C-alpha positions as CSV (number, residue, x, y, z in Angstrom):
1,M,0.0,0.0,0.0
2,K,1.4,3.4,-1.0
3,R,2.0,6.1,1.6
4,K,-0.8,8.3,0.2
5,E,-3.3,5.4,0.3
6,L,-2.3,4.5,3.9
7,K,-2.8,8.1,5.0
8,R,-6.3,8.1,3.5
9,V,-7.2,4.8,5.2
10,I,-5.9,6.1,8.5
11,I,-8.0,9.3,8.1
12,M,-11.1,7.2,7.4
13,L,-10.5,4.8,10.3
14,I,-10.0,7.7,12.7
15,A,-13.2,9.4,11.4
16,L,-15.2,6.1,11.9
17,I,-13.9,5.7,15.5
18,L,-14.7,9.4,16.2
19,M,-18.2,9.0,14.7
20,F,-19.0,6.0,16.9
21,V,-17.7,7.7,20.0
22,C,-19.6,10.9,19.2
23,I,-22.8,8.9,18.8
24,L,-22.4,7.7,22.4
25,F,-21.8,11.2,23.7
26,D,-23.8,13.4,21.3
27,F,-26.0,15.0,24.0
28,Q,-23.0,15.6,26.3
29,I,-21.2,17.3,23.4
30,L,-24.2,19.5,22.8
31,A,-24.3,20.4,26.5
32,I,-20.7,21.5,26.4
33,I,-21.3,23.6,23.3
34,G,-24.4,25.1,24.9
35,S,-22.3,26.2,27.9
36,I,-20.0,28.3,25.6
37,K,-22.8,30.0,23.7
38,N,-22.6,33.8,23.8
39,P,-23.9,36.8,21.7
40,V,-20.5,37.2,19.8
41,L,-20.4,33.5,18.7
42,D,-24.1,33.6,18.0
43,S,-23.5,36.5,15.6
44,I,-20.5,34.8,13.9
45,F,-22.2,31.5,13.5
46,S,-25.5,33.2,12.2
47,V,-23.5,34.7,9.3
48,L,-21.9,31.3,8.6
49,L,-25.3,29.7,8.7
50,F,-26.7,32.2,6.3
51,I,-24.0,31.2,3.7
52,Q,-25.3,27.6,4.0
53,K,-29.0,28.2,3.1
54,E,-30.4,25.7,0.6
55,P,-30.3,25.5,-2.4
56,Y,-27.8,28.4,-2.6
57,F,-25.2,26.5,-0.7
58,E,-25.0,23.6,-3.2
59,I,-25.0,26.0,-6.1
60,W,-22.2,28.3,-4.8
61,L,-20.1,25.2,-3.7
62,F,-20.5,23.6,-7.2
63,L,-19.7,26.9,-9.0
64,F,-16.7,27.5,-6.7
65,M,-15.3,24.1,-7.6
66,F,-16.0,24.7,-11.3
67,I,-14.0,27.9,-11.2
68,L,-11.2,26.2,-9.1
69,F,-10.9,23.3,-11.6
70,F,-10.7,25.5,-14.6
71,T,-7.9,27.7,-13.0
72,Q,-5.8,24.6,-12.3
73,K,-3.6,22.9,-14.8
74,K,-5.4,19.6,-14.7
75,K,-9.0,20.2,-15.7
76,G,-10.0,16.6,-16.1
77,N,-10.9,16.1,-12.5
78,F,-14.1,18.2,-12.7
79,L,-16.1,15.3,-14.1
80,K,-14.9,13.1,-11.3
81,F,-15.8,15.8,-8.8
82,A,-19.3,16.3,-10.3
83,I,-20.0,12.6,-10.1
84,S,-18.6,12.4,-6.5
85,F,-20.7,15.4,-5.5
86,I,-23.9,13.8,-6.9
87,I,-23.2,10.4,-5.4
88,A,-22.3,11.8,-1.9
89,G,-25.5,13.9,-2.0
90,L,-27.6,10.8,-2.9
91,I,-26.0,8.6,-0.3
92,S,-26.5,11.2,2.4
93,L,-30.2,11.6,1.3
94,F,-30.6,7.8,1.5
95,F,-29.2,7.6,5.0
96,K,-31.2,10.6,6.1
97,T,-34.4,8.8,5.0
98,V,-33.4,5.5,6.4
99,T,-32.3,6.7,9.9
100,A,-34.8,9.5,10.2
101,R,-32.8,10.9,13.2
102,S,-34.3,14.0,14.7
103,R,-32.2,17.2,14.8
104,P,-31.0,18.3,18.2
105,I,-33.2,21.4,18.7
106,S,-36.2,20.6,16.4
107,L,-38.6,17.8,15.7
108,E,-37.6,17.8,12.1
109,K,-36.2,14.5,11.0
110,N,-33.2,13.8,8.7
111,S,-30.2,14.9,10.8
112,F,-27.9,11.9,10.1
113,P,-25.7,12.3,8.2
114,S,-25.1,16.0,7.5
115,G,-25.6,16.6,3.7
116,H,-23.7,19.9,4.0
117,S,-20.7,18.1,5.5
118,S,-20.7,15.4,2.9
119,L,-20.8,18.0,0.1
120,I,-18.1,20.2,1.6
121,F,-15.7,17.4,2.2
122,T,-16.4,15.9,-1.3
123,T,-14.3,18.8,-2.6
124,F,-11.2,18.3,-0.5
125,P,-9.4,15.5,-2.4
126,F,-9.6,17.5,-5.6
127,I,-7.9,20.6,-4.3
128,K,-4.2,20.4,-5.4
129,N,-2.7,23.5,-3.8
130,K,-1.5,22.8,-0.3
131,T,-2.1,26.3,1.0
132,F,-5.6,26.4,-0.4
133,Q,-6.2,22.9,1.1
134,I,-5.4,24.3,4.5
135,I,-7.6,27.4,4.0
136,W,-10.4,25.2,2.6
137,L,-10.1,22.8,5.5
138,I,-10.4,25.6,8.1
139,F,-13.3,27.2,6.3
140,S,-15.1,23.8,5.9
141,I,-14.6,23.0,9.6
142,L,-16.1,26.4,10.5
143,L,-19.1,25.8,8.3
144,V,-19.8,22.3,9.6
145,L,-19.3,23.3,13.2
146,T,-21.8,26.1,12.7
147,R,-24.4,23.4,12.1
148,V,-23.5,21.8,15.5
149,Y,-23.4,25.1,17.3
150,M,-26.8,26.2,16.0
151,G,-28.4,22.8,16.9
152,L,-29.0,21.6,13.4
153,H,-26.8,18.5,13.7
154,F,-25.0,16.4,16.2
155,L,-21.2,16.1,15.9
156,S,-21.7,12.5,14.8
157,D,-23.8,13.7,11.9
158,I,-21.0,16.0,10.7
159,I,-18.4,13.2,11.0
160,A,-20.6,10.8,9.1
161,G,-21.0,13.4,6.3
162,F,-17.2,13.8,6.2
163,I,-16.9,10.0,5.9
164,I,-19.3,9.9,3.0
165,G,-18.0,13.0,1.1
166,Y,-14.3,12.4,1.6
167,G,-14.6,8.7,1.1
168,I,-16.7,8.8,-2.1
169,S,-14.5,11.5,-3.7
170,T,-11.3,9.7,-2.8
171,L,-12.5,6.4,-4.1
172,L,-13.7,7.9,-7.4
173,K,-10.6,10.0,-7.9
174,E,-8.3,7.1,-7.4
175,S,-10.4,4.3,-8.8
176,K,-9.5,1.9,-11.6
177,I,-11.9,3.7,-13.9
178,S,-10.1,6.9,-13.1
179,Q,-6.8,5.2,-14.0
180,K,-8.3,4.0,-17.3
181,W,-9.4,7.5,-18.2
182,K,-5.9,8.7,-17.6
183,R,-4.4,6.0,-19.9
184,K,-6.9,6.8,-22.6
185,K,-6.1,10.5,-22.5
186,R,-2.3,9.7,-22.7
187,K,-2.9,7.4,-25.7
188,A,-5.1,10.0,-27.4
189,K,-2.4,12.7,-26.9
190,A,0.4,10.3,-28.1
191,G,-1.5,9.0,-31.1
């Protein structure tokens, strides 16, 4: 197993363990978050929550990635990203329907997993620039933690969304089909 693959497997295993631990302690985690709430954080997280309104969130995220891909040297990953984005969204929707888990502060169902989290983290494996990866990671964590702070999700919902989004995009980006696409492109350029 290559070092890069091993790193991804370790990230996914840690995320799975964290998710199961968080499921056991979701309400205690919410209580801790509730104890640090204050007007300043409420204002900051309200702005971050506004950015995430549906369907605008999905649209700006998709457009952002479209622009990012076409400013990078390798433009071929956009199709893989688009397919990952759709698959992660559908898988999240499926699990939301099957689990029908209530949100922390409302009677509305469909909390698990976080669709926002799965879509945000679908983008991560496709970002090439290390500096931008760090900026995107910080921004992504702020966005998904907003959902926990505002009572829209449990922390385990967010981690499950990460597992779906990051997992699907990593698998598709590095899949055998992806490798065949690369070989066909090289042959077409050479021939």
